OpenMM code with the backbone's topology and positions (N, CA, C; nanometers):
from openmm import Vec3, app, unit

residues = "UNK UNK UNK UNK UNK UNK UNK UNK UNK UNK UNK UNK UNK UNK UNK UNK UNK UNK UNK UNK UNK UNK UNK UNK UNK UNK UNK UNK UNK UNK UNK UNK UNK UNK UNK UNK UNK UNK UNK UNK UNK UNK UNK UNK UNK UNK UNK UNK UNK UNK UNK UNK UNK UNK UNK UNK UNK UNK UNK UNK UNK UNK UNK UNK UNK UNK UNK UNK UNK UNK UNK UNK UNK UNK UNK UNK UNK UNK UNK UNK UNK UNK UNK UNK UNK UNK UNK UNK UNK UNK".split()
positions = [
    Vec3(-1.5171, 0.9293, -0.8421),
    Vec3(-1.5846, 1.0773, -0.8526),
    Vec3(-1.5899, 1.1263, -0.7191),
    Vec3(-1.6260, 1.0577, -0.6160),
    Vec3(-1.6276, 1.1014, -0.4721),
    Vec3(-1.4964, 1.1347, -0.4241),
    Vec3(-1.3985, 1.0582, -0.4417),
    Vec3(-1.2554, 1.0753, -0.4072),
    Vec3(-1.2214, 1.2061, -0.4773),
    Vec3(-1.2571, 1.2447, -0.6078),
    Vec3(-1.1968, 1.3539, -0.6545),
    Vec3(-1.2869, 1.4742, -0.6032),
    Vec3(-1.4123, 1.4525, -0.5640),
    Vec3(-1.4735, 1.5582, -0.4935),
    Vec3(-1.4208, 1.5833, -0.3615),
    Vec3(-1.3734, 1.4969, -0.2897),
    Vec3(-1.3153, 1.5205, -0.1477),
    Vec3(-1.1952, 1.6020, -0.1941),
    Vec3(-1.1155, 1.5653, -0.2772),
    Vec3(-0.9650, 1.6431, -0.2976),
    Vec3(-0.9952, 1.7962, -0.3620),
    Vec3(-1.0914, 1.7980, -0.4494),
    Vec3(-1.1376, 1.9334, -0.5123),
    Vec3(-1.1914, 2.0085, -0.4275),
    Vec3(-1.2746, 1.9732, -0.3291),
    Vec3(-1.3341, 2.0642, -0.2415),
    Vec3(-1.2682, 2.0958, -0.1103),
    Vec3(-1.1543, 2.0105, -0.0896),
    Vec3(-1.0631, 2.0270, 0.0354),
    Vec3(-1.0241, 2.1814, 0.0578),
    Vec3(-0.9739, 2.2494, -0.0336),
    Vec3(-0.9426, 2.3967, 0.0116),
    Vec3(-1.0448, 2.4821, 0.0703),
    Vec3(-1.1663, 2.4609, 0.0044),
    Vec3(-1.2723, 2.5553, 0.0573),
    Vec3(-1.3515, 2.4792, 0.1854),
    Vec3(-1.3441, 2.3397, 0.1875),
    Vec3(-1.3825, 2.2762, 0.3271),
    Vec3(-1.2913, 2.3195, 0.4310),
    Vec3(-1.1653, 2.3081, 0.4154),
    Vec3(-1.0596, 2.3583, 0.5159),
    Vec3(-1.0896, 2.5077, 0.5583),
    Vec3(-1.1210, 2.5959, 0.4546),
    Vec3(-1.1409, 2.7274, 0.5060),
    Vec3(-1.2752, 2.7342, 0.5852),
    Vec3(-1.3815, 2.6954, 0.5392),
    Vec3(-1.5054, 2.6826, 0.6087),
    Vec3(-1.4966, 2.6341, 0.7580),
    Vec3(-1.4403, 2.5214, 0.7568),
    Vec3(-1.4209, 2.4591, 0.8940),
    Vec3(-1.3323, 2.5523, 0.9739),
    Vec3(-1.2446, 2.6269, 0.9347),
    Vec3(-1.1536, 2.7076, 1.0016),
    Vec3(-1.2243, 2.8135, 1.0904),
    Vec3(-1.3605, 2.8433, 1.0256),
    Vec3(-1.4449, 2.9451, 1.0884),
    Vec3(-1.5087, 2.9011, 1.2053),
    Vec3(-1.5212, 2.7658, 1.2264),
    Vec3(-1.5970, 2.7024, 1.3337),
    Vec3(-1.5095, 2.6773, 1.4344),
    Vec3(-1.5716, 2.6800, 1.5560),
    Vec3(-1.5079, 2.6383, 1.6895),
    Vec3(-1.5716, 2.5461, 1.7635),
    Vec3(-1.5995, 2.4260, 1.7116),
    Vec3(-1.6857, 2.3180, 1.8043),
    Vec3(-1.6186, 2.2937, 1.9192),
    Vec3(-1.6877, 2.2560, 2.0274),
    Vec3(-1.6366, 2.1892, 2.1551),
    Vec3(-1.6016, 2.0648, 2.1210),
    Vec3(-1.4855, 2.0174, 2.1924),
    Vec3(-1.4300, 1.8846, 2.1747),
    Vec3(-1.5378, 1.7702, 2.1900),
    Vec3(-1.6565, 1.7999, 2.2635),
    Vec3(-1.7454, 1.6835, 2.2783),
    Vec3(-1.8791, 1.7249, 2.1853),
    Vec3(-1.8721, 1.8040, 2.0841),
    Vec3(-1.9704, 1.8493, 2.0077),
    Vec3(-2.0214, 1.7256, 1.9280),
    Vec3(-2.1840, 1.7529, 1.9103),
    Vec3(-2.2233, 1.6553, 1.8264),
    Vec3(-2.2759, 1.7278, 1.6951),
    Vec3(-2.2077, 1.7058, 1.5817),
    Vec3(-2.2261, 1.7779, 1.4459),
    Vec3(-2.3075, 1.7089, 1.3540),
    Vec3(-2.3776, 1.7754, 1.2646),
    Vec3(-2.4427, 1.7125, 1.1659),
    Vec3(-2.3890, 1.7794, 1.0259),
    Vec3(-2.3318, 1.6826, 0.9370),
    Vec3(-2.2971, 1.7295, 0.8120),
    Vec3(-2.3951, 1.6910, 0.7017),
    Vec3(-2.4675, 1.7994, 0.6593),
    Vec3(-2.5719, 1.7834, 0.5696),
    Vec3(-2.5127, 1.7967, 0.4229),
    Vec3(-2.5400, 1.6891, 0.3508),
    Vec3(-2.4787, 1.6794, 0.2179),
    Vec3(-2.3228, 1.6268, 0.2324),
    Vec3(-2.2998, 1.5260, 0.3150),
    Vec3(-2.1827, 1.4801, 0.3454),
    Vec3(-2.0816, 1.4321, 0.2228),
    Vec3(-2.1442, 1.4004, 0.1108),
    Vec3(-2.0685, 1.3546, -0.0073),
    Vec3(-1.9722, 1.2541, 0.0105),
    Vec3(-1.8472, 1.2785, 0.0017),
    Vec3(-1.7338, 1.1592, 0.0202),
    Vec3(-1.6897, 1.1422, 0.1415),
    Vec3(-1.7340, 1.2123, 0.2361),
    Vec3(-1.7160, 1.1964, 0.3951),
    Vec3(-1.5942, 1.2612, 0.4474),
    Vec3(-1.5141, 1.3492, 0.3627),
    Vec3(-1.3884, 1.4031, 0.4019),
    Vec3(-1.4223, 1.5044, 0.5278),
    Vec3(-1.5202, 1.5701, 0.5217),
    Vec3(-1.5535, 1.6602, 0.6316),
    Vec3(-1.5966, 1.5955, 0.7574),
    Vec3(-1.6654, 1.4894, 0.7374),
    Vec3(-1.6795, 1.3961, 0.8618),
    Vec3(-1.5630, 1.3588, 0.9327),
    Vec3(-1.4659, 1.3232, 0.8546),
    Vec3(-1.3346, 1.2886, 0.9065),
    Vec3(-1.2670, 1.4125, 0.9807),
    Vec3(-1.2693, 1.5241, 0.9144),
    Vec3(-1.2118, 1.6387, 0.9726),
    Vec3(-1.2920, 1.6818, 1.0898),
    Vec3(-1.4188, 1.6734, 1.0937),
    Vec3(-1.5024, 1.7020, 1.2124),
    Vec3(-1.4709, 1.6071, 1.3336),
    Vec3(-1.4539, 1.4784, 1.2958),
    Vec3(-1.4189, 1.3804, 1.4087),
    Vec3(-1.2934, 1.4152, 1.4911),
    Vec3(-1.1917, 1.4715, 1.3908),
    Vec3(-1.0762, 1.4906, 1.4595),
    Vec3(-1.0891, 1.6249, 1.5395),
    Vec3(-1.1542, 1.7271, 1.4945),
    Vec3(-1.1805, 1.8434, 1.5694),
    Vec3(-1.2632, 1.8207, 1.6953),
    Vec3(-1.3504, 1.7192, 1.7137),
    Vec3(-1.4410, 1.6883, 1.8080),
    Vec3(-1.3988, 1.5471, 1.8751),
    Vec3(-1.2798, 1.5367, 1.9301),
    Vec3(-1.2396, 1.3969, 1.9587),
    Vec3(-1.3287, 1.3381, 2.0777),
    Vec3(-1.4104, 1.4005, 2.1439),
    Vec3(-1.4776, 1.3304, 2.2332),
    Vec3(-1.6303, 1.3505, 2.1993),
    Vec3(-1.6605, 1.3920, 2.0897),
    Vec3(-1.7907, 1.4107, 2.0331),
    Vec3(-1.8369, 1.3106, 1.9122),
    Vec3(-1.9346, 1.3466, 1.8644),
    Vec3(-1.9929, 1.2672, 1.7473),
    Vec3(-2.0217, 1.3455, 1.6221),
    Vec3(-2.0282, 1.2854, 1.5079),
    Vec3(-2.0653, 1.3428, 1.3875),
    Vec3(-2.1594, 1.2595, 1.3121),
    Vec3(-2.2716, 1.3231, 1.2707),
    Vec3(-2.3558, 1.2514, 1.1753),
    Vec3(-2.3623, 1.3080, 1.0443),
    Vec3(-2.3582, 1.2329, 0.9294),
    Vec3(-2.3600, 1.2473, 0.8176),
    Vec3(-2.4971, 1.2273, 0.7356),
    Vec3(-2.5458, 1.3125, 0.6527),
    Vec3(-2.6508, 1.2911, 0.5764),
    Vec3(-2.6330, 1.3230, 0.4249),
    Vec3(-2.6781, 1.2358, 0.3508),
    Vec3(-2.6734, 1.2689, 0.1958),
    Vec3(-2.7766, 1.1968, 0.1255),
    Vec3(-2.8283, 1.2579, 0.0144),
    Vec3(-2.9327, 1.2191, -0.0739),
    Vec3(-2.8818, 1.0782, -0.1512),
    Vec3(-2.7586, 1.0819, -0.1789),
    Vec3(-2.7053, 0.9737, -0.2770),
    Vec3(-2.6528, 0.8564, -0.1985),
    Vec3(-2.7267, 0.7367, -0.2295),
    Vec3(-2.6713, 0.6016, -0.1693),
    Vec3(-2.5271, 0.5794, -0.1964),
    Vec3(-2.4794, 0.6252, -0.3197),
    Vec3(-2.3384, 0.6074, -0.3445),
    Vec3(-2.2450, 0.6827, -0.2497),
    Vec3(-2.2868, 0.8042, -0.2127),
    Vec3(-2.2130, 0.8892, -0.1293),
    Vec3(-2.2271, 0.8335, 0.0118),
    Vec3(-2.3275, 0.7777, 0.0619),
    Vec3(-2.3385, 0.7188, 0.1946),
    Vec3(-2.2447, 0.6152, 0.2150),
    Vec3(-2.2425, 0.5168, 0.1199),
    Vec3(-2.1545, 0.4018, 0.1045),
    Vec3(-2.0085, 0.4473, 0.1067),
    Vec3(-1.9680, 0.5466, 0.0155),
    Vec3(-1.8345, 0.6013, 0.0196),
    Vec3(-1.7917, 0.6551, 0.1596),
    Vec3(-1.8816, 0.7501, 0.2157),
    Vec3(-1.8512, 0.8026, 0.3493),
    Vec3(-1.8384, 0.7004, 0.4520),
    Vec3(-1.9165, 0.5986, 0.4552),
    Vec3(-1.9082, 0.4931, 0.5499),
    Vec3(-1.7741, 0.4344, 0.5591),
    Vec3(-1.7346, 0.3917, 0.4233),
    Vec3(-1.5944, 0.3374, 0.3967),
    Vec3(-1.4663, 0.4202, 0.4379),
    Vec3(-1.4953, 0.5488, 0.4038),
    Vec3(-1.3888, 0.6354, 0.4480),
    Vec3(-1.3774, 0.6604, 0.5990),
    Vec3(-1.4777, 0.6524, 0.6656),
    Vec3(-1.4864, 0.6704, 0.7944),
    Vec3(-1.5079, 0.5416, 0.8898),
    Vec3(-1.4695, 0.4342, 0.8195),
    Vec3(-1.5047, 0.2937, 0.8897),
    Vec3(-1.4494, 0.2742, 1.0239),
    Vec3(-1.3283, 0.3307, 1.0490),
    Vec3(-1.2788, 0.3248, 1.1782),
    Vec3(-1.3314, 0.4078, 1.2873),
    Vec3(-1.4161, 0.4958, 1.2592),
    Vec3(-1.4701, 0.5804, 1.3490),
    Vec3(-1.6348, 0.5730, 1.3674),
    Vec3(-1.6842, 0.4509, 1.2979),
    Vec3(-1.8417, 0.4329, 1.2927),
    Vec3(-1.8856, 0.4278, 1.4458),
    Vec3(-1.8083, 0.4094, 1.5404),
    Vec3(-1.8605, 0.4090, 1.6734),
    Vec3(-1.8914, 0.5674, 1.7124),
    Vec3(-1.8520, 0.6568, 1.6349),
    Vec3(-1.8625, 0.8051, 1.6827),
    Vec3(-1.9452, 0.8675, 1.5688),
    Vec3(-1.9679, 0.7935, 1.4556),
    Vec3(-2.0505, 0.8708, 1.3509),
    Vec3(-2.1567, 0.7795, 1.2927),
    Vec3(-2.2568, 0.8536, 1.2518),
    Vec3(-2.3647, 0.7815, 1.1845),
    Vec3(-2.3921, 0.8492, 1.0470),
    Vec3(-2.3881, 0.7746, 0.9399),
    Vec3(-2.3959, 0.8207, 0.8000),
    Vec3(-2.5064, 0.7596, 0.7380),
    Vec3(-2.6239, 0.8385, 0.7118),
    Vec3(-2.7269, 0.7673, 0.6384),
    Vec3(-2.7860, 0.8541, 0.5128),
    Vec3(-2.8570, 0.7822, 0.4429),
    Vec3(-2.9160, 0.8517, 0.3231),
    Vec3(-3.0557, 0.9146, 0.3649),
    Vec3(-3.0866, 1.0457, 0.3221),
    Vec3(-3.1898, 1.1199, 0.3596),
    Vec3(-3.1972, 1.2449, 0.2864),
    Vec3(-3.3037, 1.3158, 0.3119),
    Vec3(-3.3573, 1.4448, 0.2360),
    Vec3(-3.3467, 1.5524, 0.3289),
    Vec3(-3.2786, 1.6487, 0.2944),
    Vec3(-3.2760, 1.7774, 0.3704),
    Vec3(-3.3995, 1.8340, 0.4063),
    Vec3(-3.5122, 1.8124, 0.3209),
    Vec3(-3.6307, 1.8613, 0.3470),
    Vec3(-3.7189, 1.7960, 0.4438),
    Vec3(-3.6738, 1.6703, 0.4952),
    Vec3(-3.7227, 1.5943, 0.5935),
    Vec3(-3.6148, 1.5236, 0.6742),
    Vec3(-3.5532, 1.6016, 0.7613),
    Vec3(-3.4440, 1.5518, 0.8396),
    Vec3(-3.5012, 1.4464, 0.9364),
    Vec3(-3.4178, 1.3437, 0.9476),
    Vec3(-3.4708, 1.2414, 1.0303),
    Vec3(-3.4102, 1.2472, 1.1719),
    Vec3(-3.4068, 1.3734, 1.2249),
    Vec3(-3.3455, 1.4010, 1.3678),
    Vec3(-3.4505, 1.4698, 1.4366),
    Vec3(-3.4330, 1.4747, 1.5639),
    Vec3(-3.5311, 1.5606, 1.6436),
    Vec3(-3.4848, 1.7049, 1.6512),
    Vec3(-3.5469, 1.7972, 1.7151),
    Vec3(-3.5332, 1.9203, 1.7112),
    Vec3(-3.4005, 1.9681, 1.7683),
    Vec3(-3.3460, 1.8777, 1.8778),
    Vec3(-3.2217, 1.9115, 1.9345),
    Vec3(-3.1142, 1.8918, 1.8364),
] * unit.nanometer
topology = app.Topology()
chain = topology.addChain("A")
for resn in residues:
    res = topology.addResidue(resn, chain)
    for name in ("N", "CA", "C"):
        topology.addAtom(name, app.Element.getBySymbol(name[0]), res)
């Protein structure tokens, strides 16, 4: 299911990300990271930066970690709730 979500959402995700111009060393948060495809895209766009992923679903977190396993030194993917973000104000 998560793989199908990655494929099905790809055109909209690519379009949305085309509107962003993150610095190559940006630290980006993907809220509702789902299957992790956007984490992979953001890691490529920020080759000197980092990407954090947050999703309410344990299954999505596990899938995202597996999809981005080669980049876990530059990304953190955790289960959490957008109403209580586990990050500081910065």
